[in-house]
C-alpha positions as CSV (number, residue, x, y, z in Angstrom):
1,M,64.0,-38.8,-196.1
2,F,60.4,-38.5,-195.1
3,Q,61.0,-34.5,-194.2
4,L,62.3,-34.4,-197.8
5,H,59.5,-36.6,-199.0
6,C,57.4,-34.2,-197.5
7,E,58.6,-31.0,-198.1
8,Y,58.3,-32.1,-202.0
9,Y,54.9,-32.8,-202.2
10,G,54.1,-29.7,-199.9
11,D,56.1,-27.6,-202.7
12,K,53.8,-28.6,-205.3
13,M,51.1,-29.0,-203.6
14,K,51.4,-25.0,-203.0
15,K,52.3,-24.7,-206.5
16,T,49.4,-26.9,-207.5
17,L,46.8,-24.6,-205.0
18,V,48.0,-21.3,-206.7
19,Y,48.1,-22.2,-210.4
20,L,44.1,-23.2,-209.7
21,A,43.5,-19.9,-207.8
22,T,44.9,-18.1,-210.5
23,L,42.9,-20.2,-213.2
24,V,39.9,-19.6,-211.2
25,L,40.5,-15.4,-210.7
26,K,41.4,-15.6,-214.5
27,N,38.1,-17.3,-215.9
28,I,35.6,-14.6,-213.1
29,F,37.9,-11.6,-214.6
30,W,37.2,-12.6,-218.1
31,L,33.3,-13.8,-217.3
32,L,32.9,-10.6,-215.5
33,G,34.9,-8.3,-218.4
34,V,32.2,-9.9,-220.9
35,I,29.1,-9.5,-219.2
36,L,29.3,-6.6,-217.3
37,P,28.8,-2.8,-218.8
38,K,31.5,-0.6,-218.8
39,K,31.4,2.4,-216.4
40,Q,32.5,4.9,-218.6
41,N,34.0,7.6,-215.5
42,V,36.2,4.9,-214.0
43,I,39.6,4.6,-213.9
44,V,41.8,2.5,-211.8
45,F,45.2,3.4,-211.0
46,E,48.7,0.7,-209.7
47,S,52.0,2.1,-209.6
48,F,54.6,-0.7,-208.4
49,F,52.7,-3.5,-208.3
50,G,50.0,-1.9,-206.1
51,K,53.1,-1.2,-203.6
52,Q,53.3,2.7,-203.9
53,Y,51.4,5.4,-204.2
54,S,53.8,7.1,-206.3
55,D,55.6,8.2,-210.1
56,N,53.5,8.6,-213.2
57,P,50.1,7.4,-212.5
58,R,50.1,9.8,-209.4
59,A,50.9,12.5,-211.4
60,I,48.5,11.9,-214.0
61,Y,45.5,11.1,-211.3
62,E,46.4,14.5,-208.9
63,Y,46.1,16.2,-212.3
64,L,42.8,14.9,-213.0
65,L,41.9,15.8,-209.2
66,E,42.9,19.2,-209.5
67,R,40.6,19.6,-212.3
68,N,37.7,18.5,-210.3
69,S,37.3,15.6,-212.9
70,E,34.1,13.4,-213.1
71,Y,36.4,10.3,-213.3
72,E,35.4,7.9,-210.4
73,M,39.1,7.1,-209.3
74,Y,40.4,4.1,-207.6
75,W,44.2,3.0,-206.7
76,S,44.7,-0.9,-206.7
77,F,47.2,-1.9,-203.4
78,D,48.5,-5.1,-202.2
79,K,47.2,-6.2,-199.4
80,K,50.8,-5.9,-197.7
81,Y,50.6,-2.3,-198.3
82,I,47.5,-0.8,-198.0
83,T,47.6,0.1,-194.5
84,K,50.3,3.3,-195.0
85,Y,47.3,4.6,-197.7
86,K,44.4,4.2,-195.1
87,D,44.8,7.4,-193.8
88,K,44.7,9.4,-197.1
89,D,41.8,10.5,-198.8
90,I,41.9,7.6,-201.5
91,K,39.5,5.5,-203.0
92,Y,41.3,1.9,-202.8
93,V,40.6,-1.4,-203.9
94,K,42.8,-4.4,-202.3
95,R,44.4,-6.2,-204.9
96,F,42.7,-9.5,-206.3
97,S,39.8,-9.2,-203.7
98,L,36.3,-9.7,-205.0
99,K,35.5,-6.0,-204.9
100,W,38.8,-5.4,-207.5
101,L,37.2,-7.6,-209.8
102,F,34.1,-5.9,-210.1
103,V,35.8,-2.5,-210.6
104,M,38.6,-3.7,-212.6
105,T,36.6,-5.3,-215.1
106,R,34.4,-2.7,-215.2
107,A,36.9,0.1,-215.5
108,K,37.0,2.4,-218.4
109,F,40.6,2.8,-218.0
110,W,43.4,1.4,-216.8
111,V,46.4,3.4,-215.8
112,N,49.4,1.4,-214.4
113,N,53.4,1.7,-214.9
114,C,54.3,-1.9,-214.4
115,R,53.1,-4.9,-216.2
116,L,50.2,-6.7,-214.9
117,P,50.0,-10.1,-213.9
118,S,49.6,-12.5,-217.4
119,W,47.0,-13.9,-216.1
120,I,44.8,-11.0,-216.3
121,P,42.7,-10.6,-219.7
122,K,41.7,-7.3,-220.6
123,P,38.3,-6.2,-221.4
124,K,36.9,-5.6,-224.9
125,N,36.3,-2.2,-224.5
126,T,39.0,-1.0,-221.4
127,N,42.1,1.3,-222.7
128,Y,45.1,0.3,-220.9
129,V,47.0,3.5,-220.4
130,Q,50.6,1.9,-219.5
131,T,53.2,5.0,-218.5
132,W,56.4,2.9,-217.7
133,H,58.7,4.1,-215.1
134,G,61.9,5.2,-216.2
135,T,64.0,6.4,-219.5
136,P,66.0,3.3,-220.4
137,L,69.7,3.0,-220.1
138,K,69.8,-0.8,-219.4
139,K,68.3,-3.1,-222.0
140,L,64.7,-4.0,-221.7
141,A,62.1,-6.7,-222.3
142,T,63.1,-8.4,-225.9
143,D,66.7,-6.7,-226.0
144,I,67.6,-8.3,-223.2
145,E,69.8,-11.6,-224.6
146,E,70.0,-13.9,-221.4
147,V,67.6,-13.0,-218.6
148,Y,69.0,-13.9,-215.1
149,M,66.0,-12.9,-212.7
150,A,64.5,-15.5,-210.6
151,G,61.8,-17.4,-211.4
152,T,62.0,-17.5,-215.1
153,E,64.0,-17.9,-218.4
154,T,64.8,-16.0,-221.5
155,S,62.3,-17.7,-223.9
156,K,59.4,-17.2,-221.0
157,Y,60.6,-14.0,-220.2
158,K,60.1,-12.6,-223.4
159,R,56.8,-14.4,-224.3
160,E,55.5,-12.5,-221.7
161,F,56.9,-9.6,-222.2
162,L,55.0,-9.3,-225.4
163,K,51.9,-10.7,-224.3
164,E,51.4,-7.8,-222.1
165,A,52.5,-5.1,-224.3
166,Q,49.9,-6.3,-226.6
167,K,47.3,-5.1,-224.1
168,W,48.4,-1.6,-223.8
169,D,46.3,0.8,-226.2
170,Y,48.7,4.3,-224.7
171,L,52.0,3.5,-224.0
172,I,53.9,7.3,-222.3
173,S,57.4,8.1,-223.9
174,P,59.3,10.8,-221.9
175,N,61.3,11.8,-224.8
176,E,62.2,10.8,-228.7
177,Y,64.8,8.5,-227.6
178,S,62.9,6.4,-225.4
179,T,60.1,6.3,-228.2
180,K,62.7,4.3,-230.3
181,I,63.6,2.0,-227.9
182,F,60.0,1.1,-226.2
183,S,58.9,0.5,-230.2
184,N,61.4,-2.1,-230.3
185,A,61.6,-3.6,-227.0
186,F,57.9,-4.1,-226.7
187,S,57.3,-4.7,-230.2
188,Y,54.7,-2.0,-229.4
189,K,52.4,-1.3,-232.5
190,K,50.2,1.4,-230.8
191,E,49.8,4.8,-230.1
192,I,52.6,6.2,-228.2
193,I,52.4,9.4,-226.5
194,E,55.8,11.6,-226.2
195,T,54.7,14.0,-223.6
196,G,57.6,14.0,-221.3
197,Y,56.9,12.2,-217.9
198,P,54.0,13.2,-215.6
199,R,55.9,12.5,-212.2
200,N,58.9,15.3,-213.4
201,D,56.2,17.4,-213.4
202,F,56.5,18.2,-209.7
203,L,60.3,19.0,-209.9
204,L,59.5,21.7,-212.2
205,N,56.0,23.2,-210.2
206,C,57.3,22.6,-207.2
207,N,61.3,23.4,-206.5
208,N,60.6,26.2,-204.0
209,K,62.1,26.8,-200.5
210,E,59.0,26.3,-198.8
211,T,58.1,23.0,-200.2
212,R,61.8,21.7,-199.7
213,S,61.4,22.5,-196.1
214,E,57.8,20.7,-195.8
215,I,59.8,18.2,-197.2
216,K,62.7,18.2,-194.6
217,R,60.3,18.3,-192.2
218,K,58.1,15.2,-193.0
219,L,61.3,13.4,-193.2
220,I,62.7,15.0,-189.9
221,L,65.7,15.8,-191.3
222,P,68.3,18.6,-189.8
223,K,67.5,22.0,-191.8
224,D,71.2,22.7,-191.3
225,K,72.5,19.9,-193.1
226,K,73.1,19.2,-197.1
227,V,71.1,16.1,-198.1
228,I,72.7,13.5,-200.4
229,L,70.1,10.5,-201.9
230,Y,72.0,7.1,-202.7
231,A,69.6,5.4,-204.8
232,P,71.0,2.1,-206.6
233,T,69.0,-0.2,-208.7
234,W,68.8,-4.1,-208.0
235,R,71.1,-7.0,-209.9
236,D,69.1,-9.5,-211.6
237,N,71.6,-12.4,-211.1
238,Q,71.2,-11.8,-206.7
239,F,68.5,-13.2,-205.5
240,Y,66.9,-14.9,-202.9
241,T,63.6,-15.6,-204.8
242,Q,61.6,-14.6,-207.4
243,G,60.3,-10.4,-207.0
244,K,63.1,-10.3,-203.9
245,Y,66.8,-9.2,-204.5
246,K,69.9,-8.9,-202.6
247,F,72.0,-6.2,-202.1
248,A,74.9,-5.9,-200.7
249,L,75.6,-2.1,-199.6
250,Q,79.2,-1.1,-201.1
251,L,78.9,2.5,-200.1
252,D,81.6,3.1,-196.7
253,L,79.1,4.7,-194.6
254,H,81.4,4.6,-192.0
255,R,83.9,6.5,-193.8
256,M,81.1,8.7,-195.0
257,R,80.1,9.5,-191.3
258,E,83.6,10.6,-190.8
259,E,84.2,12.6,-193.3
260,L,80.9,14.1,-194.1
261,E,78.6,14.2,-191.2
262,G,79.4,17.9,-190.1
263,E,77.9,19.0,-193.3
264,Y,75.7,16.3,-194.6
265,V,73.1,13.7,-194.1
266,I,72.6,10.6,-196.7
267,L,69.4,9.1,-197.8
268,L,69.3,5.7,-198.5
269,R,66.7,4.3,-201.0
270,L,67.0,0.7,-202.1
271,H,65.0,-0.4,-205.2
272,Y,61.2,-1.1,-204.6
273,L,62.2,-4.9,-205.6
274,I,65.3,-5.0,-202.9
275,A,64.3,-7.4,-200.0
276,E,67.1,-5.6,-198.0
277,H,66.9,-4.2,-194.6
278,I,70.2,-2.3,-193.8
279,N,70.9,-2.1,-190.1
280,L,71.5,1.1,-189.7
281,T,71.4,1.7,-185.9
282,D,75.2,3.1,-185.6
283,F,74.4,6.1,-187.9
284,Q,71.3,7.5,-186.3
285,G,71.0,11.5,-187.1
286,F,73.1,10.7,-190.6
287,V,71.8,8.0,-192.8
288,F,68.2,8.3,-192.9
289,D,66.6,4.8,-195.0
290,V,63.5,6.3,-197.0
291,S,63.3,2.7,-199.0
292,N,60.0,2.8,-198.1
293,Y,58.7,6.4,-198.5
294,E,56.3,6.7,-200.9
295,D,57.5,8.5,-203.5
296,I,61.2,9.4,-204.7
297,R,60.1,12.9,-206.3
298,E,60.2,14.6,-202.9
299,L,63.3,13.3,-202.1
300,Y,65.0,14.0,-205.5
301,L,63.8,18.0,-204.4
302,V,65.6,18.0,-201.1
303,S,69.1,16.2,-201.8
304,D,72.0,18.1,-203.0
305,I,73.6,15.6,-204.6
306,L,72.6,12.2,-206.4
307,I,74.5,8.7,-205.8
308,T,73.4,5.9,-208.0
309,D,74.2,3.4,-210.2
310,Y,72.6,2.2,-213.4
311,S,69.1,3.0,-211.9
312,S,66.8,5.4,-214.1
313,V,66.7,8.2,-211.3
314,F,69.6,10.1,-212.8
315,F,67.4,10.7,-216.2
316,D,64.5,12.6,-213.8
317,Y,67.3,14.1,-211.3
318,A,68.7,16.0,-214.2
319,N,65.9,18.2,-214.2
320,L,67.4,19.5,-211.2
321,K,70.6,20.5,-212.8
322,R,71.8,19.2,-209.6
323,P,75.6,17.1,-209.2
324,I,74.9,13.1,-210.1
325,L,78.1,10.9,-209.1
326,F,77.8,7.4,-210.2
327,F,79.0,4.2,-208.0
328,V,79.8,1.6,-210.8
329,Y,81.8,-0.9,-208.8
330,D,80.9,-3.4,-210.7
331,I,80.5,-1.7,-214.3
332,E,82.0,-4.4,-216.7
333,E,79.7,-7.3,-215.0
334,Y,76.4,-5.3,-215.5
335,R,77.4,-3.8,-218.8
336,D,79.2,-6.8,-220.3
337,N,76.8,-9.8,-218.4
338,L,73.6,-8.6,-217.0
339,R,72.3,-5.9,-219.2
340,G,74.3,-3.5,-221.3
341,F,73.4,-0.4,-222.2
342,Y,71.5,1.5,-225.1
343,F,74.0,4.0,-225.3
344,D,77.9,4.7,-224.8
345,F,76.8,5.5,-220.7
346,E,81.0,5.9,-219.9
347,N,81.2,8.4,-221.9
348,K,78.1,10.4,-222.2
349,A,76.9,9.9,-218.7
350,P,76.2,13.5,-216.5
351,G,78.4,13.4,-214.1
352,P,82.0,10.9,-212.9
353,L,81.8,7.5,-213.0
354,L,83.4,6.5,-209.7
355,K,84.7,2.6,-208.4
356,S,85.9,3.4,-205.3
357,N,84.4,5.1,-201.6
358,D,87.7,7.3,-201.8
359,E,86.8,8.2,-205.4
360,I,83.2,9.5,-204.1
361,L,84.3,11.7,-201.3
362,N,87.1,13.1,-203.2
363,E,84.4,14.1,-205.3
364,I,82.0,15.5,-203.2
365,V,84.9,17.4,-201.7
366,K,85.3,19.4,-205.0
367,I,81.8,20.1,-205.2
368,E,81.7,21.8,-201.3
369,K,84.8,23.8,-202.5
370,N,84.0,25.1,-205.6
371,G,80.5,24.7,-206.3
372,F,78.7,23.2,-209.0
373,I,78.0,24.3,-212.3
374,P,77.0,21.7,-214.9
375,S,79.4,20.7,-217.7
376,R,79.0,20.9,-221.1
377,K,78.3,17.1,-220.9
378,Y,75.7,17.8,-218.5
379,L,73.9,20.0,-220.5
380,D,74.2,18.1,-223.9
381,F,72.3,15.5,-221.5
382,Y,69.8,18.0,-220.5
383,K,68.9,19.2,-224.0
384,K,68.9,15.2,-225.3
385,F,66.8,13.7,-222.7
386,C,65.0,16.3,-220.3
387,Y,63.8,19.0,-223.7
388,L,60.1,17.9,-222.9
389,E,59.9,18.4,-219.5
390,D,58.1,21.4,-218.7
391,G,55.7,20.8,-215.8
392,K,52.9,20.1,-218.3
393,A,53.7,16.4,-218.6
394,S,50.3,15.2,-216.9
395,E,48.5,17.9,-219.0
396,R,49.4,16.5,-222.0
397,V,48.3,13.4,-221.2
398,V,45.3,13.6,-220.0
399,K,44.4,16.0,-223.1
400,E,45.3,12.8,-225.5
401,V,43.9,10.4,-223.6
402,F,41.0,11.2,-221.4
403,E,39.8,14.7,-222.8
404,K,40.2,13.5,-226.5
């Protein structure tokens, strides 16, 4: 009883301290935003809550860097992940540090692909560029009927999302389809820039033998093997705690190794919200855990086949016109109860929907035997979702936002 009593008050005290610390940071942030003058040439970039140097913010940053831009550019990194980037020639600040407070409040631009913490007030003359991080298949924000994520409830989740979206000054969209969904799901009334996704410029501009060989060398992959990338998403209702999600691997790696080891290797890329560490000791040399690899764009480029489920990765991978297999063993649950889809996924997906390991292996064998030519359905999908992807999306964003 005494232990439970202590645990209760210990947990309560922890929440109180977190609340007080957040309140102090919020007030300092607001004050600095009011009294400090803007530095017109400063941009702060952040990707996936400061965990990665990747995605649309990275593509925009690199485009500005290549043009010898006069902007002073910083990356905001979570302290748990900052050591990964200390050997890179990047100016960075530790998220929520004193220096971060001064840089963020004086920056003319923020470029982010996810939501910032809700307590952060946007200074009056800061331009917030929200790139987002995927063409939506599954319902977003206010379009979600019931939220099952840890640590929140539906009305609070929607309220905080709307509060965040009101801070954005620009929202980047990869296509007309996404523009319509973003406008409604985020209740967003300001400027949407329909440019294609900057992160996909790499797939168009660097899809060559030399680049693929260099990436394989970095990943220490065998040169003579084909590559399967398995990149599933997370499930809203399967979690340990807020922001840390469970994932039970349904792909039978033992079967895969028995059938495919002679020709293929597998890259396992779990979603950044998934907390699992899959034990791959028995699969050394066949399965490679690339969940912490800094940018998935390089994994796309070296992969011959993508296996995914409801992740938006397939919208990007379709730019390569390579085979996509959908391992959707729980599609009824996901579609009807967890999220729901924006379009007829079962009939319009650019690849077969498969529910068992047998079906996956059969499809891979067919591709191996017959080669791969994109179907009419695949090409129709490409025309609808990838028509703006020409390797110049970053250029269009920079001209519209930073050089206007």
